[in-house]
N, CA, C, O and CB atoms as a CASP TS submission, in Angstrom:
PFRMAT TS
TARGET T0000
AUTHOR 0000-0000-0000
METHOD Language model
MODEL 1
PARENT N/A
ATOM      1  N   UNK     1     -31.124  85.980  75.255  1.00  0.00           N
ATOM      2  CA  UNK     1     -31.942  85.225  76.184  1.00  0.00           C
ATOM      3  C   UNK     1     -33.254  85.989  76.382  1.00  0.00           C
ATOM      4  O   UNK     1     -33.261  87.205  76.576  1.00  0.00           O
ATOM      5  CB  UNK     1     -31.196  85.000  77.547  1.00  0.00           C
ATOM      6  N   UNK     2     -34.343  85.258  76.329  1.00  0.00           N
ATOM      7  CA  UNK     2     -35.641  85.897  76.520  1.00  0.00           C
ATOM      8  C   UNK     2     -35.900  86.144  78.001  1.00  0.00           C
ATOM      9  O   UNK     2     -35.253  85.553  78.866  1.00  0.00           O
ATOM     10  CB  UNK     2     -36.762  85.036  75.916  1.00  0.00           C
ATOM     11  N   UNK     3     -36.829  87.001  78.271  1.00  0.00           N
ATOM     12  CA  UNK     3     -37.212  87.296  79.649  1.00  0.00           C
ATOM     13  C   UNK     3     -37.750  86.038  80.319  1.00  0.00           C
ATOM     14  O   UNK     3     -37.467  85.774  81.487  1.00  0.00           O
ATOM     15  CB  UNK     3     -38.263  88.425  79.697  1.00  0.00           C
ATOM     16  N   UNK     4     -38.523  85.274  79.573  1.00  0.00           N
ATOM     17  CA  UNK     4     -39.077  84.032  80.111  1.00  0.00           C
ATOM     18  C   UNK     4     -37.968  83.070  80.522  1.00  0.00           C
ATOM     19  O   UNK     4     -38.023  82.466  81.593  1.00  0.00           O
ATOM     20  CB  UNK     4     -39.996  83.367  79.080  1.00  0.00           C
ATOM     21  N   UNK     5     -36.966  82.934  79.666  1.00  0.00           N
ATOM     22  CA  UNK     5     -35.844  82.050  79.980  1.00  0.00           C
ATOM     23  C   UNK     5     -35.094  82.544  81.212  1.00  0.00           C
ATOM     24  O   UNK     5     -34.751  81.758  82.095  1.00  0.00           O
ATOM     25  CB  UNK     5     -34.887  81.948  78.784  1.00  0.00           C
ATOM     26  N   UNK     6     -34.844  83.842  81.265  1.00  0.00           N
ATOM     27  CA  UNK     6     -34.144  84.416  82.419  1.00  0.00           C
ATOM     28  C   UNK     6     -34.914  84.152  83.706  1.00  0.00           C
ATOM     29  O   UNK     6     -34.321  83.816  84.731  1.00  0.00           O
ATOM     30  CB  UNK     6     -33.939  85.927  82.228  1.00  0.00           C
ATOM     31  N   UNK     7     -36.226  84.302  83.654  1.00  0.00           N
ATOM     32  CA  UNK     7     -37.062  84.034  84.830  1.00  0.00           C
ATOM     33  C   UNK     7     -36.972  82.562  85.228  1.00  0.00           C
ATOM     34  O   UNK     7     -36.840  82.240  86.409  1.00  0.00           O
ATOM     35  CB  UNK     7     -38.530  84.422  84.551  1.00  0.00           C
ATOM     36  N   UNK     8     -37.044  81.683  84.248  1.00  0.00           N
ATOM     37  CA  UNK     8     -36.974  80.242  84.528  1.00  0.00           C
ATOM     38  C   UNK     8     -35.636  79.877  85.153  1.00  0.00           C
ATOM     39  O   UNK     8     -35.586  79.036  86.050  1.00  0.00           O
ATOM     40  CB  UNK     8     -37.192  79.428  83.241  1.00  0.00           C
ATOM     41  N   UNK     9     -34.557  80.490  84.699  1.00  0.00           N
ATOM     42  CA  UNK     9     -33.230  80.180  85.223  1.00  0.00           C
ATOM     43  C   UNK     9     -33.027  80.677  86.656  1.00  0.00           C
ATOM     44  O   UNK     9     -32.101  80.237  87.338  1.00  0.00           O
ATOM     45  CB  UNK     9     -32.175  80.780  84.326  1.00  0.00           C
ATOM     46  N   UNK    10     -33.869  81.572  87.105  1.00  0.00           N
ATOM     47  CA  UNK    10     -33.781  82.051  88.490  1.00  0.00           C
ATOM     48  C   UNK    10     -34.482  81.099  89.465  1.00  0.00           C
ATOM     49  O   UNK    10     -34.320  81.217  90.679  1.00  0.00           O
ATOM     50  CB  UNK    10     -34.393  83.454  88.602  1.00  0.00           C
ATOM     51  N   UNK    11     -35.246  80.171  88.935  1.00  0.00           N
ATOM     52  CA  UNK    11     -35.935  79.205  89.796  1.00  0.00           C
ATOM     53  C   UNK    11     -34.918  78.252  90.420  1.00  0.00           C
ATOM     54  O   UNK    11     -33.860  77.997  89.845  1.00  0.00           O
ATOM     55  CB  UNK    11     -37.003  78.411  88.994  1.00  0.00           C
ATOM     56  N   UNK    12     -35.248  77.731  91.598  1.00  0.00           N
ATOM     57  CA  UNK    12     -34.384  76.692  92.185  1.00  0.00           C
ATOM     58  C   UNK    12     -34.380  75.461  91.273  1.00  0.00           C
ATOM     59  O   UNK    12     -35.335  75.245  90.527  1.00  0.00           O
ATOM     60  CB  UNK    12     -34.868  76.308  93.629  1.00  0.00           C
ATOM     61  N   UNK    13     -33.331  74.667  91.327  1.00  0.00           N
ATOM     62  CA  UNK    13     -33.217  73.498  90.433  1.00  0.00           C
ATOM     63  C   UNK    13     -34.442  72.594  90.422  1.00  0.00           C
ATOM     64  O   UNK    13     -34.863  72.161  89.350  1.00  0.00           O
ATOM     65  CB  UNK    13     -32.026  72.684  90.825  1.00  0.00           C
ATOM     66  N   UNK    14     -35.024  72.296  91.572  1.00  0.00           N
ATOM     67  CA  UNK    14     -36.178  71.391  91.599  1.00  0.00           C
ATOM     68  C   UNK    14     -37.369  72.012  90.876  1.00  0.00           C
ATOM     69  O   UNK    14     -38.134  71.302  90.223  1.00  0.00           O
ATOM     70  CB  UNK    14     -36.561  71.046  93.051  1.00  0.00           C
ATOM     71  N   UNK    15     -37.533  73.318  90.984  1.00  0.00           N
ATOM     72  CA  UNK    15     -38.624  73.992  90.286  1.00  0.00           C
ATOM     73  C   UNK    15     -38.372  74.029  88.780  1.00  0.00           C
ATOM     74  O   UNK    15     -39.311  73.915  87.993  1.00  0.00           O
ATOM     75  CB  UNK    15     -38.803  75.414  90.826  1.00  0.00           C
ATOM     76  N   UNK    16     -37.106  74.188  88.373  1.00  0.00           N
ATOM     77  CA  UNK    16     -36.788  74.144  86.941  1.00  0.00           C
ATOM     78  C   UNK    16     -37.084  72.765  86.383  1.00  0.00           C
ATOM     79  O   UNK    16     -37.594  72.636  85.270  1.00  0.00           O
ATOM     80  CB  UNK    16     -35.311  74.515  86.692  1.00  0.00           C
ATOM     81  N   UNK    17     -36.765  71.732  87.157  1.00  0.00           N
ATOM     82  CA  UNK    17     -37.051  70.369  86.714  1.00  0.00           C
ATOM     83  C   UNK    17     -38.560  70.157  86.564  1.00  0.00           C
ATOM     84  O   UNK    17     -39.006  69.546  85.593  1.00  0.00           O
ATOM     85  CB  UNK    17     -36.462  69.345  87.707  1.00  0.00           C
ATOM     86  N   UNK    18     -39.332  70.653  87.506  1.00  0.00           N
ATOM     87  CA  UNK    18     -40.789  70.540  87.402  1.00  0.00           C
ATOM     88  C   UNK    18     -41.297  71.276  86.159  1.00  0.00           C
ATOM     89  O   UNK    18     -42.190  70.793  85.462  1.00  0.00           O
ATOM     90  CB  UNK    18     -41.469  71.102  88.672  1.00  0.00           C
ATOM     91  N   UNK    19     -40.722  72.440  85.893  1.00  0.00           N
ATOM     92  CA  UNK    19     -41.106  73.209  84.712  1.00  0.00           C
ATOM     93  C   UNK    19     -40.794  72.437  83.439  1.00  0.00           C
ATOM     94  O   UNK    19     -41.606  72.401  82.515  1.00  0.00           O
ATOM     95  CB  UNK    19     -40.391  74.562  84.696  1.00  0.00           C
ATOM     96  N   UNK    20     -39.621  71.822  83.389  1.00  0.00           N
ATOM     97  CA  UNK    20     -39.238  71.014  82.223  1.00  0.00           C
ATOM     98  C   UNK    20     -40.245  69.888  82.017  1.00  0.00           C
ATOM     99  O   UNK    20     -40.693  69.647  80.896  1.00  0.00           O
ATOM    100  CB  UNK    20     -37.808  70.433  82.397  1.00  0.00           C
ATOM    101  N   UNK    21     -40.599  69.202  83.096  1.00  0.00           N
ATOM    102  CA  UNK    21     -41.563  68.105  83.002  1.00  0.00           C
ATOM    103  C   UNK    21     -42.904  68.593  82.471  1.00  0.00           C
ATOM    104  O   UNK    21     -43.518  67.943  81.624  1.00  0.00           O
ATOM    105  CB  UNK    21     -41.751  67.443  84.367  1.00  0.00           C
ATOM    106  N   UNK    22     -43.353  69.730  82.968  1.00  0.00           N
ATOM    107  CA  UNK    22     -44.653  70.254  82.533  1.00  0.00           C
ATOM    108  C   UNK    22     -44.616  70.672  81.065  1.00  0.00           C
ATOM    109  O   UNK    22     -45.568  70.431  80.323  1.00  0.00           O
ATOM    110  CB  UNK    22     -45.068  71.448  83.407  1.00  0.00           C
ATOM    111  N   UNK    23     -43.531  71.290  80.654  1.00  0.00           N
ATOM    112  CA  UNK    23     -43.409  71.684  79.250  1.00  0.00           C
ATOM    113  C   UNK    23     -43.349  70.434  78.382  1.00  0.00           C
ATOM    114  O   UNK    23     -44.014  70.370  77.348  1.00  0.00           O
ATOM    115  CB  UNK    23     -42.151  72.571  79.024  1.00  0.00           C
ATOM    116  N   UNK    24     -42.559  69.437  78.786  1.00  0.00           N
ATOM    117  CA  UNK    24     -42.441  68.200  78.014  1.00  0.00           C
ATOM    118  C   UNK    24     -43.805  67.523  77.874  1.00  0.00           C
ATOM    119  O   UNK    24     -44.171  67.077  76.787  1.00  0.00           O
ATOM    120  CB  UNK    24     -41.432  67.239  78.682  1.00  0.00           C
ATOM    121  N   UNK    25     -44.556  67.448  78.976  1.00  0.00           N
ATOM    122  CA  UNK    25     -45.878  66.831  78.928  1.00  0.00           C
ATOM    123  C   UNK    25     -46.818  67.599  77.998  1.00  0.00           C
ATOM    124  O   UNK    25     -47.642  66.998  77.309  1.00  0.00           O
ATOM    125  CB  UNK    25     -46.477  66.756  80.334  1.00  0.00           C
ATOM    126  N   UNK    26     -46.693  68.913  77.979  1.00  0.00           N
ATOM    127  CA  UNK    26     -47.552  69.703  77.097  1.00  0.00           C
ATOM    128  C   UNK    26     -47.206  69.438  75.630  1.00  0.00           C
ATOM    129  O   UNK    26     -48.090  69.426  74.774  1.00  0.00           O
ATOM    130  CB  UNK    26     -47.416  71.206  77.416  1.00  0.00           C
ATOM    131  N   UNK    27     -45.932  69.229  75.346  1.00  0.00           N
ATOM    132  CA  UNK    27     -45.535  68.900  73.975  1.00  0.00           C
ATOM    133  C   UNK    27     -46.020  67.503  73.587  1.00  0.00           C
ATOM    134  O   UNK    27     -46.491  67.287  72.471  1.00  0.00           O
ATOM    135  CB  UNK    27     -44.004  68.991  73.822  1.00  0.00           C
ATOM    136  N   UNK    28     -45.900  66.569  74.511  1.00  0.00           N
ATOM    137  CA  UNK    28     -46.330  65.194  74.239  1.00  0.00           C
ATOM    138  C   UNK    28     -47.829  65.119  74.005  1.00  0.00           C
ATOM    139  O   UNK    28     -48.308  64.214  73.321  1.00  0.00           O
ATOM    140  CB  UNK    28     -45.939  64.274  75.394  1.00  0.00           C
ATOM    141  N   UNK    29     -48.565  66.055  74.561  1.00  0.00           N
ATOM    142  CA  UNK    29     -50.018  66.070  74.385  1.00  0.00           C
ATOM    143  C   UNK    29     -50.430  66.555  73.001  1.00  0.00           C
ATOM    144  O   UNK    29     -51.597  66.449  72.624  1.00  0.00           O
ATOM    145  CB  UNK    29     -50.658  66.945  75.441  1.00  0.00           C
ATOM    146  N   UNK    30     -49.471  67.087  72.243  1.00  0.00           N
ATOM    147  CA  UNK    30     -49.753  67.609  70.904  1.00  0.00           C
ATOM    148  C   UNK    30     -48.844  66.963  69.855  1.00  0.00           C
ATOM    149  O   UNK    30     -48.109  67.674  69.170  1.00  0.00           O
ATOM    150  CB  UNK    30     -49.583  69.137  70.882  1.00  0.00           C
ATOM    151  N   UNK    31     -48.876  65.637  69.713  1.00  0.00           N
ATOM    152  CA  UNK    31     -47.953  64.978  68.790  1.00  0.00           C
ATOM    153  C   UNK    31     -48.109  65.418  67.341  1.00  0.00           C
ATOM    154  O   UNK    31     -47.146  65.362  66.576  1.00  0.00           O
ATOM    155  CB  UNK    31     -48.137  63.502  68.871  1.00  0.00           C
ATOM    156  N   UNK    32     -49.287  65.850  66.954  1.00  0.00           N
ATOM    157  CA  UNK    32     -49.495  66.277  65.566  1.00  0.00           C
ATOM    158  C   UNK    32     -48.714  67.546  65.245  1.00  0.00           C
ATOM    159  O   UNK    32     -48.525  67.887  64.077  1.00  0.00           O
ATOM    160  CB  UNK    32     -50.983  66.503  65.299  1.00  0.00           C
ATOM    161  N   UNK    33     -48.268  68.234  66.268  1.00  0.00           N
ATOM    162  CA  UNK    33     -47.489  69.458  66.055  1.00  0.00           C
ATOM    163  C   UNK    33     -46.066  69.165  65.594  1.00  0.00           C
ATOM    164  O   UNK    33     -45.340  70.074  65.190  1.00  0.00           O
ATOM    165  CB  UNK    33     -47.450  70.278  67.332  1.00  0.00           C
ATOM    166  N   UNK    34     -45.671  67.904  65.654  1.00  0.00           N
ATOM    167  CA  UNK    34     -44.313  67.512  65.299  1.00  0.00           C
ATOM    168  C   UNK    34     -44.358  66.419  64.237  1.00  0.00           C
ATOM    169  O   UNK    34     -44.260  65.235  64.556  1.00  0.00           O
ATOM    170  CB  UNK    34     -43.534  67.031  66.546  1.00  0.00           C
ATOM    171  N   UNK    35     -44.505  66.814  62.988  1.00  0.00           N
ATOM    172  CA  UNK    35     -44.592  65.806  61.930  1.00  0.00           C
ATOM    173  C   UNK    35     -43.290  65.010  61.819  1.00  0.00           C
ATOM    174  O   UNK    35     -42.195  65.526  62.048  1.00  0.00           O
ATOM    175  CB  UNK    35     -44.920  66.471  60.585  1.00  0.00           C
ATOM    176  N   UNK    36     -43.450  63.754  61.465  1.00  0.00           N
ATOM    177  CA  UNK    36     -42.307  62.861  61.304  1.00  0.00           C
ATOM    178  C   UNK    36     -41.962  62.797  59.821  1.00  0.00           C
ATOM    179  O   UNK    36     -42.833  62.630  58.968  1.00  0.00           O
ATOM    180  CB  UNK    36     -42.610  61.435  61.877  1.00  0.00           C
ATOM    181  N   UNK    37     -40.667  62.933  59.535  1.00  0.00           N
ATOM    182  CA  UNK    37     -40.212  62.899  58.142  1.00  0.00           C
ATOM    183  C   UNK    37     -40.422  61.513  57.543  1.00  0.00           C
ATOM    184  O   UNK    37     -40.396  60.513  58.260  1.00  0.00           O
ATOM    185  CB  UNK    37     -38.728  63.301  58.045  1.00  0.00           C
ATOM    186  N   UNK    38     -40.624  61.456  56.260  1.00  0.00           N
ATOM    187  CA  UNK    38     -40.823  60.194  55.549  1.00  0.00           C
ATOM    188  C   UNK    38     -39.661  59.243  55.804  1.00  0.00           C
ATOM    189  O   UNK    38     -39.867  58.049  56.024  1.00  0.00           O
ATOM    190  CB  UNK    38     -40.983  60.443  54.044  1.00  0.00           C
ATOM    191  N   UNK    39     -38.454  59.765  55.773  1.00  0.00           N
ATOM    192  CA  UNK    39     -37.268  58.926  55.989  1.00  0.00           C
ATOM    193  C   UNK    39     -37.290  58.294  57.379  1.00  0.00           C
ATOM    194  O   UNK    39     -36.900  57.138  57.541  1.00  0.00           O
ATOM    195  CB  UNK    39     -35.982  59.755  55.807  1.00  0.00           C
ATOM    196  N   UNK    40     -37.742  59.045  58.379  1.00  0.00           N
ATOM    197  CA  UNK    40     -37.815  58.500  59.733  1.00  0.00           C
ATOM    198  C   UNK    40     -38.859  57.395  59.817  1.00  0.00           C
ATOM    199  O   UNK    40     -38.627  56.359  60.440  1.00  0.00           O
ATOM    200  CB  UNK    40     -38.137  59.610  60.740  1.00  0.00           C
ATOM    201  N   UNK    41     -40.006  57.618  59.189  1.00  0.00           N
ATOM    202  CA  UNK    41     -41.043  56.587  59.174  1.00  0.00           C
ATOM    203  C   UNK    41     -40.557  55.326  58.477  1.00  0.00           C
ATOM    204  O   UNK    41     -40.830  54.215  58.932  1.00  0.00           O
ATOM    205  CB  UNK    41     -42.303  57.109  58.490  1.00  0.00           C
ATOM    206  N   UNK    42     -39.838  55.494  57.373  1.00  0.00           N
ATOM    207  CA  UNK    42     -39.293  54.345  56.653  1.00  0.00           C
ATOM    208  C   UNK    42     -38.289  53.587  57.510  1.00  0.00           C
ATOM    209  O   UNK    42     -38.273  52.356  57.508  1.00  0.00           O
ATOM    210  CB  UNK    42     -38.634  54.796  55.350  1.00  0.00           C
ATOM    211  N   UNK    43     -37.456  54.313  58.240  1.00  0.00           N
ATOM    212  CA  UNK    43     -36.472  53.662  59.113  1.00  0.00           C
ATOM    213  C   UNK    43     -37.171  52.911  60.241  1.00  0.00           C
ATOM    214  O   UNK    43     -36.775  51.796  60.578  1.00  0.00           O
ATOM    215  CB  UNK    43     -35.489  54.700  59.695  1.00  0.00           C
ATOM    216  N   UNK    44     -38.189  53.502  60.818  1.00  0.00           N
ATOM    217  CA  UNK    44     -38.944  52.812  61.862  1.00  0.00           C
ATOM    218  C   UNK    44     -39.588  51.543  61.324  1.00  0.00           C
ATOM    219  O   UNK    44     -39.575  50.507  61.989  1.00  0.00           O
ATOM    220  CB  UNK    44     -40.013  53.735  62.447  1.00  0.00           C
ATOM    221  N   UNK    45     -40.150  51.620  60.123  1.00  0.00           N
ATOM    222  CA  UNK    45     -40.758  50.443  59.504  1.00  0.00           C
ATOM    223  C   UNK    45     -39.709  49.377  59.232  1.00  0.00           C
ATOM    224  O   UNK    45     -39.961  48.193  59.457  1.00  0.00           O
ATOM    225  CB  UNK    45     -41.473  50.826  58.202  1.00  0.00           C
ATOM    226  N   UNK    46     -38.539  49.775  58.754  1.00  0.00           N
ATOM    227  CA  UNK    46     -37.449  48.827  58.490  1.00  0.00           C
ATOM    228  C   UNK    46     -37.049  48.115  59.775  1.00  0.00           C
ATOM    229  O   UNK    46     -36.861  46.899  59.784  1.00  0.00           O
ATOM    230  CB  UNK    46     -36.227  49.552  57.876  1.00  0.00           C
ATOM    231  N   UNK    47     -36.920  48.874  60.858  1.00  0.00           N
ATOM    232  CA  UNK    47     -36.538  48.272  62.142  1.00  0.00           C
ATOM    233  C   UNK    47     -37.625  47.347  62.662  1.00  0.00           C
ATOM    234  O   UNK    47     -37.323  46.282  63.200  1.00  0.00           O
ATOM    235  CB  UNK    47     -36.243  49.359  63.178  1.00  0.00           C
ATOM    236  N   UNK    48     -38.904  47.742  62.507  1.00  0.00           N
ATOM    237  CA  UNK    48     -40.001  46.890  62.944  1.00  0.00           C
ATOM    238  C   UNK    48     -40.001  45.586  62.145  1.00  0.00           C
ATOM    239  O   UNK    48     -40.171  44.508  62.714  1.00  0.00           O
ATOM    240  CB  UNK    48     -41.351  47.622  62.791  1.00  0.00           C
ATOM    241  N   UNK    49     -39.812  45.685  60.837  1.00  0.00           N
ATOM    242  CA  UNK    49     -39.769  44.492  59.991  1.00  0.00           C
ATOM    243  C   UNK    49     -38.621  43.574  60.397  1.00  0.00           C
ATOM    244  O   UNK    49     -38.775  42.354  60.441  1.00  0.00           O
ATOM    245  CB  UNK    49     -39.632  44.886  58.517  1.00  0.00           C
ATOM    246  N   UNK    50     -37.471  44.172  60.691  1.00  0.00           N
ATOM    247  CA  UNK    50     -36.310  43.376  61.108  1.00  0.00           C
ATOM    248  C   UNK    50     -36.599  42.662  62.418  1.00  0.00           C
ATOM    249  O   UNK    50     -36.283  41.482  62.570  1.00  0.00           O
ATOM    250  CB  UNK    50     -35.059  44.267  61.254  1.00  0.00           C
ATOM    251  N   UNK    51     -37.188  43.360  63.346  1.00  0.00           N
ATOM    252  CA  UNK    51     -37.534  42.751  64.622  1.00  0.00           C
ATOM    253  C   UNK    51     -38.521  41.600  64.441  1.00  0.00           C
ATOM    254  O   UNK    51     -38.348  40.527  65.019  1.00  0.00           O
ATOM    255  CB  UNK    51     -38.116  43.798  65.563  1.00  0.00           C
ATOM    256  N   UNK    52     -39.548  41.831  63.639  1.00  0.00           N
ATOM    257  CA  UNK    52     -40.558  40.792  63.434  1.00  0.00           C
ATOM    258  C   UNK    52     -39.987  39.572  62.727  1.00  0.00           C
ATOM    259  O   UNK    52     -40.431  38.452  62.978  1.00  0.00           O
ATOM    260  CB  UNK    52     -41.722  41.347  62.635  1.00  0.00           C
ATOM    261  N   UNK    53     -39.013  39.770  61.850  1.00  0.00           N
ATOM    262  CA  UNK    53     -38.445  38.634  61.127  1.00  0.00           C
ATOM    263  C   UNK    53     -37.434  37.864  61.972  1.00  0.00           C
ATOM    264  O   UNK    53     -37.209  36.677  61.734  1.00  0.00           O
ATOM    265  CB  UNK    53     -37.785  39.111  59.845  1.00  0.00           C
ATOM    266  N   UNK    54     -36.820  38.525  62.960  1.00  0.00           N
ATOM    267  CA  UNK    54     -35.802  37.852  63.781  1.00  0.00           C
ATOM    268  C   UNK    54     -35.700  38.508  65.156  1.00  0.00           C
ATOM    269  O   UNK    54     -34.712  39.183  65.443  1.00  0.00           O
ATOM    270  CB  UNK    54     -34.427  37.882  63.074  1.00  0.00           C
ATOM    271  N   UNK    55     -36.710  38.320  66.012  1.00  0.00           N
ATOM    272  CA  UNK    55     -36.713  38.980  67.321  1.00  0.00           C
ATOM    273  C   UNK    55     -35.506  38.626  68.184  1.00  0.00           C
ATOM    274  O   UNK    55     -35.076  39.437  69.005  1.00  0.00           O
ATOM    275  CB  UNK    55     -37.969  38.625  68.062  1.00  0.00           C
ATOM    276  N   UNK    56     -34.959  37.437  68.012  1.00  0.00           N
ATOM    277  CA  UNK    56     -33.813  37.009  68.821  1.00  0.00           C
ATOM    278  C   UNK    56     -32.556  37.805  68.513  1.00  0.00           C
ATOM    279  O   UNK    56     -31.618  37.811  69.311  1.00  0.00           O
ATOM    280  CB  UNK    56     -33.544  35.537  68.602  1.00  0.00           C
ATOM    281  N   UNK    57     -32.522  38.478  67.367  1.00  0.00           N
ATOM    282  CA  UNK    57     -31.328  39.241  67.009  1.00  0.00           C
ATOM    283  C   UNK    57     -31.261  40.588  67.736  1.00  0.00           C
ATOM    284  O   UNK    57     -30.241  41.274  67.690  1.00  0.00           O
ATOM    285  CB  UNK    57     -31.290  39.467  65.505  1.00  0.00           C
ATOM    286  N   UNK    58     -32.336  40.951  68.394  1.00  0.00           N
ATOM    287  CA  UNK    58     -32.394  42.239  69.075  1.00  0.00           C
ATOM    288  C   UNK    58     -31.885  42.123  70.506  1.00  0.00           C
ATOM    289  O   UNK    58     -31.961  41.067  71.134  1.00  0.00           O
ATOM    290  CB  UNK    58     -33.821  42.783  69.067  1.00  0.00           C
ATOM    291  N   UNK    59     -31.369  43.236  70.996  1.00  0.00           N
ATOM    292  CA  UNK    59     -30.879  43.322  72.366  1.00  0.00           C
ATOM    293  C   UNK    59     -31.596  44.486  73.030  1.00  0.00           C
ATOM    294  O   UNK    59     -31.644  45.585  72.477  1.00  0.00           O
ATOM    295  CB  UNK    59     -29.316  43.503  72.418  1.00  0.00           C
ATOM    296  N   UNK    60     -32.160  44.250  74.227  1.00  0.00           N
ATOM    297  CA  UNK    60     -32.837  45.366  74.880  1.00  0.00           C
ATOM    298  C   UNK    60     -31.821  46.320  75.500  1.00  0.00           C
ATOM    299  O   UNK    60     -30.643  45.993  75.646  1.00  0.00           O
ATOM    300  CB  UNK    60     -33.811  44.852  75.952  1.00  0.00           C
ATOM    301  N   UNK    61     -32.301  47.495  75.858  1.00  0.00           N
ATOM    302  CA  UNK    61     -31.415  48.559  76.331  1.00  0.00           C
ATOM    303  C   UNK    61     -30.616  48.135  77.560  1.00  0.00           C
ATOM    304  O   UNK    61     -29.423  48.427  77.634  1.00  0.00           O
ATOM    305  CB  UNK    61     -32.223  49.807  76.649  1.00  0.00           C
ATOM    306  N   UNK    62     -31.226  47.465  78.510  1.00  0.00           N
ATOM    307  CA  UNK    62     -30.523  47.090  79.738  1.00  0.00           C
ATOM    308  C   UNK    62     -29.351  46.148  79.428  1.00  0.00           C
ATOM    309  O   UNK    62     -28.263  46.286  79.988  1.00  0.00           O
ATOM    310  CB  UNK    62     -31.497  46.421  80.732  1.00  0.00           C
ATOM    311  N   UNK    63     -29.596  45.198  78.533  1.00  0.00           N
ATOM    312  CA  UNK    63     -28.521  44.279  78.160  1.00  0.00           C
ATOM    313  C   UNK    63     -27.411  45.021  77.424  1.00  0.00           C
ATOM    314  O   UNK    63     -26.231  44.792  77.689  1.00  0.00           O
ATOM    315  CB  UNK    63     -29.066  43.137  77.287  1.00  0.00           C
ATOM    316  N   UNK    64     -27.779  45.903  76.506  1.00  0.00           N
ATOM    317  CA  UNK    64     -26.776  46.661  75.759  1.00  0.00           C
ATOM    318  C   UNK    64     -25.965  47.553  76.683  1.00  0.00           C
ATOM    319  O   UNK    64     -24.745  47.642  76.549  1.00  0.00           O
ATOM    320  CB  UNK    64     -27.441  47.502  74.671  1.00  0.00           C
ATOM    321  N   UNK    65     -26.627  48.207  77.609  1.00  0.00           N
ATOM    322  CA  UNK    65     -25.934  49.080  78.559  1.00  0.00           C
ATOM    323  C   UNK    65     -24.938  48.269  79.376  1.00  0.00           C
ATOM    324  O   UNK    65     -23.806  48.699  79.594  1.00  0.00           O
ATOM    325  CB  UNK    65     -26.943  49.792  79.492  1.00  0.00           C
ATOM    326  N   UNK    66     -25.362  47.104  79.821  1.00  0.00           N
ATOM    327  CA  UNK    66     -24.471  46.233  80.587  1.00  0.00           C
ATOM    328  C   UNK    66     -23.249  45.841  79.766  1.00  0.00           C
ATOM    329  O   UNK    66     -22.126  45.863  80.269  1.00  0.00           O
ATOM    330  CB  UNK    66     -25.216  44.979  81.050  1.00  0.00           C
ATOM    331  N   UNK    67     -23.466  45.482  78.500  1.00  0.00           N
ATOM    332  CA  UNK    67     -22.348  45.126  77.618  1.00  0.00           C
ATOM    333  C   UNK    67     -21.382  46.290  77.440  1.00  0.00           C
ATOM    334  O   UNK    67     -20.164  46.115  77.477  1.00  0.00           O
ATOM    335  CB  UNK    67     -22.870  44.676  76.256  1.00  0.00           C
ATOM    336  N   UNK    68     -21.944  47.475  77.245  1.00  0.00           N
ATOM    337  CA  UNK    68     -21.100  48.656  77.035  1.00  0.00           C
ATOM    338  C   UNK    68     -20.266  48.971  78.282  1.00  0.00           C
ATOM    339  O   UNK    68     -19.094  49.335  78.180  1.00  0.00           O
ATOM    340  CB  UNK    68     -21.968  49.871  76.661  1.00  0.00           C
ATOM    341  N   UNK    69     -20.880  48.829  79.447  1.00  0.00           N
ATOM    342  CA  UNK    69     -20.155  49.075  80.697  1.00  0.00           C
ATOM    343  C   UNK    69     -19.040  48.046  80.853  1.00  0.00           C
ATOM    344  O   UNK    69     -17.921  48.393  81.231  1.00  0.00           O
ATOM    345  CB  UNK    69     -21.118  49.025  81.918  1.00  0.00           C
ATOM    346  N   UNK    70     -19.344  46.775  80.561  1.00  0.00           N
ATOM    347  CA  UNK    70     -18.324  45.738  80.661  1.00  0.00           C
ATOM    348  C   UNK    70     -17.176  45.988  79.700  1.00  0.00           C
ATOM    349  O   UNK    70     -16.010  45.825  80.061  1.00  0.00           O
ATOM    350  CB  UNK    70     -18.931  44.377  80.395  1.00  0.00           C
ATOM    351  N   UNK    71     -17.503  46.380  78.480  1.00  0.00           N
ATOM    352  CA  UNK    71     -16.473  46.688  77.478  1.00  0.00           C
ATOM    353  C   UNK    71     -15.619  47.865  77.937  1.00  0.00           C
ATOM    354  O   UNK    71     -14.404  47.873  77.741  1.00  0.00           O
ATOM    355  CB  UNK    71     -17.119  47.001  76.108  1.00  0.00           C
ATOM    356  N   UNK    72     -16.253  48.841  78.539  1.00  0.00           N
ATOM    357  CA  UNK    72     -15.519  50.013  79.023  1.00  0.00           C
ATOM    358  C   UNK    72     -14.576  49.651  80.152  1.00  0.00           C
ATOM    359  O   UNK    72     -13.483  50.207  80.255  1.00  0.00           O
ATOM    360  CB  UNK    72     -16.486  51.093  79.486  1.00  0.00           C
ATOM    361  N   UNK    73     -14.988  48.723  81.000  1.00  0.00           N
ATOM    362  CA  UNK    73     -14.135  48.277  82.100  1.00  0.00           C
ATOM    363  C   UNK    73     -12.952  47.468  81.604  1.00  0.00           C
ATOM    364  O   UNK    73     -11.923  47.398  82.276  1.00  0.00           O
ATOM    365  CB  UNK    73     -14.937  47.457  83.087  1.00  0.00           C
ATOM    366  N   UNK    74     -13.085  46.856  80.438  1.00  0.00           N
ATOM    367  CA  UNK    74     -12.018  46.013  79.895  1.00  0.00           C
ATOM    368  C   UNK    74     -10.862  46.838  79.351  1.00  0.00           C
ATOM    369  O   UNK    74      -9.763  46.316  79.163  1.00  0.00           O
ATOM    370  CB  UNK    74     -12.565  45.114  78.799  1.00  0.00           C
ATOM    371  N   UNK    75     -11.098  48.127  79.094  1.00  0.00           N
ATOM    372  CA  UNK    75     -10.049  48.961  78.515  1.00  0.00           C
ATOM    373  C   UNK    75      -9.286  49.736  79.547  1.00  0.00           C
ATOM    374  O   UNK    75      -8.369  50.483  79.205  1.00  0.00           O
ATOM    375  CB  UNK    75     -10.628  49.904  77.524  1.00  0.00           C
TER
END
């Protein structure tokens, strides 16, 4: 464990959460630092094409989550 990590872990939970948010935002501000693999880009394009060809076949996250919860309750 690094000294920085040890220091961060001594922070109260709310301060650690704020630190996580700030670090995440700093990473999001530098998207070029995280290149996307060709395979990932191809998969994203495939999914976009599928959506554009048949938008009704897609289910949004809220609907899917609801279905999964209902299925879980059935067992």
